N, C-alpha and C positions, 0 to 999 in steps of 0.2 A: 545717371538715373538716380532717383531717390526713393525710399521705402515709402509706400502709401500709408503706412501706420505710424512709424516713429520719425520719418523724415531724413534719416542718415543715408549717406551716398553708397550706392550699390554698384557692383559690376554691371556691365551691359546686359540687359535681358535675363537677370537673375530671376528664378522662380519663387525663392524664399529669401527673406531678409536674414542675414547672418547674425544681426543684433537682437531683433525681437522675435523672429521666427514667422512673421506674418507672411502669408502667401501674396505674391505680387502678380497684379493683372496689368498687362501691357496693352496698349491699343495697337491696332494694326500698323499704324504709322508711328515710328519712333520719335517723330518730331513733336508729338503731343506732350505737354508738360504732365509731370506726375500728379499735380494738383487737380487736373481736370478729370482723372480716373476715379471713379466712385469705388470705395472699398466693397468688396464681395461680401454679401450677407452669409452669416454662418449657416451651415446646413441644418435641416431639421434632424434631431436625433431619432434614430431608428427605434421602434418599439422593442422593448426587452422582453424575453420570455420569462414567465414567472418561475422562480426557483422552486425546487422540489422540497427544500427544507425551509423551515419558518424563519430562520435567521441566516442569510447567506453570508459568506466571507466577502468583506468589502476591502478593496485595494484602493488607496488614494495615492495619486502621485503629484508631488509639489515640487516644480523645478526651482532650484536655487542658482541664481546667476552669480558667478564670481566676479569680484570687483575687476574692472578692466585696467590693465597696466598701460604703459605709454602707448604702445602701438599694435598691441595683440588684442583681438576681439575677445569679448567674454565668452566663455563656455558654460553651457547649460548641463547642470548634473542633476538628473532626476533623483529624488528621494522617495521610495516606495515604503509605505506603512501598511501592514496587513492587519486588519481588525478581525480577530477570531471571535465568533459568537460565544457567549457565556454558556450556553446549553450545547453540549457536544451531541455527536450523534448517538442514538440510543443503542446500547449494547444488547444484543440478542444472543443469549447463551445457546449452547448446543442443547437439543432435546436431551432429556434424561433418559439413560438406559435402564429400562425397567425389567428387561428380560434376565431371568436368572441364568440361563446359559446351561441348563441341566445336560443338554445334548453334547455340549462342548466338554463337560466333565466326563461324560461317558467315553467320548473320543479320547480325551486325555488319559483315562484309565487304561484303555486297551492299546493306546500308542502314546506312551510317555514323553518321547521326544517331540512329537507334534503338539502335545499339551503344553509343554515348556516354551516352544516357539510362540504358540498363540498367546501365552501368558505375557512374554517379553514384548510381543508387538502391541496387544491391546490394553496393557496395564494403565495407560493414560487416557486412552479414547473411550474404551469399553471396560470400565473396572469390574463390573458384575461377571461379565463373560470372561475376563481374564482370571478372575479369582476362581471361577468354577473350572476352567480348563487347567489352571495351576494345581488346584486341589485334586483334580482328577489325575494329573500326572504324578503328583506325589504319592497318592494312594496306590496308583498303578504300579509305580516303581517299588514301593514297599511291598505289594502284593507279589510282584514278581521276584524280589529278593526271597520273600518268605517261601513262595513256591518252589524256586530252585534249591533252597535250603532243605526244604522236605524231600524233594526229589533226590537230592544227593544223600541225604540221611537214609532214605529208603533203599537206594541203590547200594549204598555202603554197607548197610545191614544185610541186604540180599548177598552181597559179594562175601561178607563175613560168614554168613550162614552156610554158603555153598562150600567155603574153604575147611569147614569143619568136618565134612563127610568125608 
């Protein structure tokens, strides 16, 4: 049997030519010569959906056939080239955080540990809220130190005044 495209000899009832890759169409009777079989027309291409972006990525495949040696059939090695459009996808930044986070500052004032945790968690995603929570935690911690210093001073003074009697 011979290939209907390139004419090279093929194994009996092969579906594709190992040399050129053409699809083989055989008649019902194997006695029919290969030259009497008409080549199969190429199928019509399917309609492609329109891409969502203006310049889609395009991949082209060009087979490279290596040179045949003495009795080894050539091997087809496809080379894929990807063409990237010049205009990349539009970057859409995160919405700007415009809230001042006064409530988180108050929360950080009364619960400095929570304010510090909120500061550490939000410092990259919500910088204004993080700043408010951090400042509230810092002021709250300073206020607590001053409060306890005053309490200890008053208690120390009260204890000292009682011991003089």
